[in-house]
C-alpha positions as CSV (number, residue, x, y, z in Angstrom):
1,M,59.6,50.3,-36.9
2,P,61.7,51.6,-39.6
3,R,64.4,49.3,-41.5
4,F,68.0,49.9,-42.0
5,P,70.2,48.9,-44.8
6,G,72.6,46.1,-43.7
7,L,71.1,43.6,-41.6
8,P,67.8,42.4,-43.3
9,G,64.9,43.2,-41.5
10,A,67.0,44.6,-38.5
11,S,65.4,46.9,-36.5
12,R,67.0,49.4,-34.5
13,P,66.0,47.9,-30.8
14,R,67.2,44.4,-32.3
15,R,70.5,46.2,-33.4
16,L,71.5,47.5,-30.2
17,A,70.7,44.4,-28.6
18,A,73.2,42.6,-30.8
19,A,75.6,44.9,-30.2
20,L,75.1,44.9,-26.4
21,V,75.4,40.7,-26.5
22,L,78.5,40.9,-28.5
23,L,79.7,44.2,-26.1
24,L,79.2,41.6,-23.5
25,L,80.9,38.5,-25.0
26,F,83.9,40.6,-25.8
27,A,84.1,42.1,-22.1
28,L,84.0,38.3,-21.0
29,V,86.4,37.2,-23.3
30,T,88.9,40.2,-22.4
31,W,88.2,39.0,-18.6
32,Q,89.0,35.5,-19.2
33,V,92.5,36.7,-20.8
34,T,93.3,38.9,-18.3
35,A,92.4,36.8,-15.4
36,G,94.4,33.9,-16.5
37,G,91.0,32.0,-17.1
38,P,90.7,28.8,-19.0
39,L,90.1,30.7,-22.5
40,R,93.7,32.4,-21.8
41,A,95.3,28.7,-21.4
42,L,93.4,27.8,-24.5
43,D,94.4,30.2,-26.5
44,E,98.2,29.7,-25.6
45,R,98.1,25.9,-26.7
46,I,96.4,26.9,-30.1
47,S,99.1,29.7,-30.5
48,R,101.9,27.2,-29.5
49,A,100.6,24.3,-32.0
50,V,100.0,26.5,-35.1
51,A,102.9,28.9,-34.8
52,G,105.0,28.8,-37.7
53,R,102.5,26.1,-39.5
54,G,101.1,26.6,-43.0
55,P,101.9,27.9,-46.3
56,R,103.8,31.1,-45.5
57,P,102.7,33.1,-48.5
58,V,98.7,32.4,-47.1
59,T,99.6,33.1,-43.6
60,E,101.5,36.3,-44.4
61,L,98.6,37.2,-46.9
62,L,95.8,36.6,-43.9
63,A,98.0,38.5,-41.4
64,D,98.5,41.7,-43.9
65,L,94.2,41.6,-44.5
66,G,94.5,43.3,-41.5
67,S,96.8,46.2,-42.1
68,L,95.6,49.7,-42.9
69,G,97.3,49.6,-46.6
70,I,95.3,47.0,-47.6
71,A,91.8,47.4,-45.4
72,L,91.2,50.9,-45.9
73,P,91.3,51.0,-49.8
74,V,89.2,48.1,-49.7
75,L,86.6,50.3,-47.2
76,A,87.2,53.5,-49.4
77,A,86.4,51.4,-52.7
78,A,83.1,50.4,-51.2
79,L,82.4,53.7,-50.0
80,L,82.9,55.4,-53.4
81,Y,80.8,52.7,-55.2
82,T,78.3,53.4,-52.9
83,A,78.4,57.3,-53.2
84,W,78.1,57.2,-57.0
85,R,76.4,53.8,-57.4
86,P,73.0,53.9,-59.9
87,D,70.1,53.3,-58.6
88,P,68.7,49.9,-59.8
89,V,65.6,49.7,-62.5
90,N,63.9,47.8,-59.7
91,R,62.9,50.5,-57.3
92,A,62.3,47.9,-54.6
93,L,65.5,47.3,-54.4
94,T,66.4,51.2,-54.3
95,T,68.2,52.6,-51.0
96,P,67.2,55.9,-50.5
97,R,70.6,58.3,-51.0
98,R,70.0,59.4,-47.4
99,E,70.0,56.1,-45.9
100,R,73.0,55.6,-48.6
101,G,74.9,58.6,-46.7
102,Y,74.4,57.6,-43.1
103,A,75.4,54.1,-43.8
104,M,78.6,55.3,-45.2
105,L,78.7,57.8,-42.4
106,H,78.9,54.7,-40.0
107,A,81.5,53.0,-41.9
108,V,83.8,55.9,-41.4
109,L,82.9,56.1,-37.9
110,A,83.6,52.4,-37.4
111,I,86.7,52.4,-38.6
112,A,87.8,56.1,-37.1
113,A,86.9,53.8,-34.1
114,V,89.2,51.0,-33.9
115,P,92.2,52.7,-33.0
116,A,90.6,55.0,-30.6
117,L,89.4,51.8,-28.8
118,V,92.3,49.3,-29.3
119,V,94.9,51.5,-28.2
120,P,93.9,52.1,-25.2
121,L,92.9,48.6,-24.4
122,K,96.1,47.2,-25.5
123,A,98.0,49.8,-23.2
124,L,95.8,48.8,-20.3
125,L,95.6,45.2,-20.8
126,D,99.2,44.9,-21.4
127,R,98.9,41.1,-22.4
128,P,101.9,39.4,-23.8
129,G,102.0,38.2,-27.0
130,P,102.3,34.1,-28.5
131,L,105.9,32.6,-28.2
132,T,107.2,36.1,-26.6
133,E,107.8,38.4,-23.4
134,A,107.0,41.6,-25.9
135,T,103.0,42.9,-24.3
136,G,100.2,44.7,-26.1
137,Y,98.9,41.9,-28.7
138,Y,95.3,42.1,-27.0
139,P,92.9,43.2,-28.6
140,S,94.1,42.8,-32.2
141,G,94.6,45.6,-33.9
142,H,94.7,44.1,-37.2
143,A,91.7,41.6,-36.4
144,A,89.7,44.6,-35.4
145,T,90.9,46.6,-38.6
146,A,90.3,43.7,-40.8
147,L,86.5,43.2,-39.0
148,V,85.6,46.7,-39.3
149,A,86.5,47.3,-42.5
150,F,85.7,44.2,-44.6
151,G,82.2,43.7,-42.7
152,A,81.6,47.7,-43.4
153,A,82.4,47.0,-47.2
154,A,80.2,44.1,-47.0
155,L,77.4,45.8,-45.8
156,L,77.7,48.7,-48.3
157,L,78.0,46.4,-51.2
158,R,74.8,44.3,-49.9
159,P,72.1,46.6,-51.4
160,A,74.0,46.6,-54.9
161,L,74.6,42.7,-54.9
162,A,71.1,42.1,-54.4
163,S,69.9,44.0,-57.4
């Protein structure tokens, strides 16, 4: 069975199974949040407890990591490095250029899918935010952007770090 760069030893069926489990978990959390289940109550209690706490520069930095102005340049740098990365001396660590191209394409498609999925879900779920009556706070676009951009960058750079 062919192996793919990114997850060590992960075959296509194992990756598909992992993706389905994560999708099911997201659906379960979304159902709990929209139905007012125990996860929503816990989330609201935690939000009230931590709101306004912590050093402001650190909390602002963490919030900014999910903005397009930070996440996209990080992903772009990882894409550029992956495209022009020299092959390592040890041929066992070499990722064929075609596989690198597929990994780069997957990263671009994943980051493009974030707004295509998050915006309609925000409109559909219409969840109020913490400490406000304004809606559209779930799912978090900043969290999704940060997860996809930094996760894809890490997977793209992983082979270079192994050499």
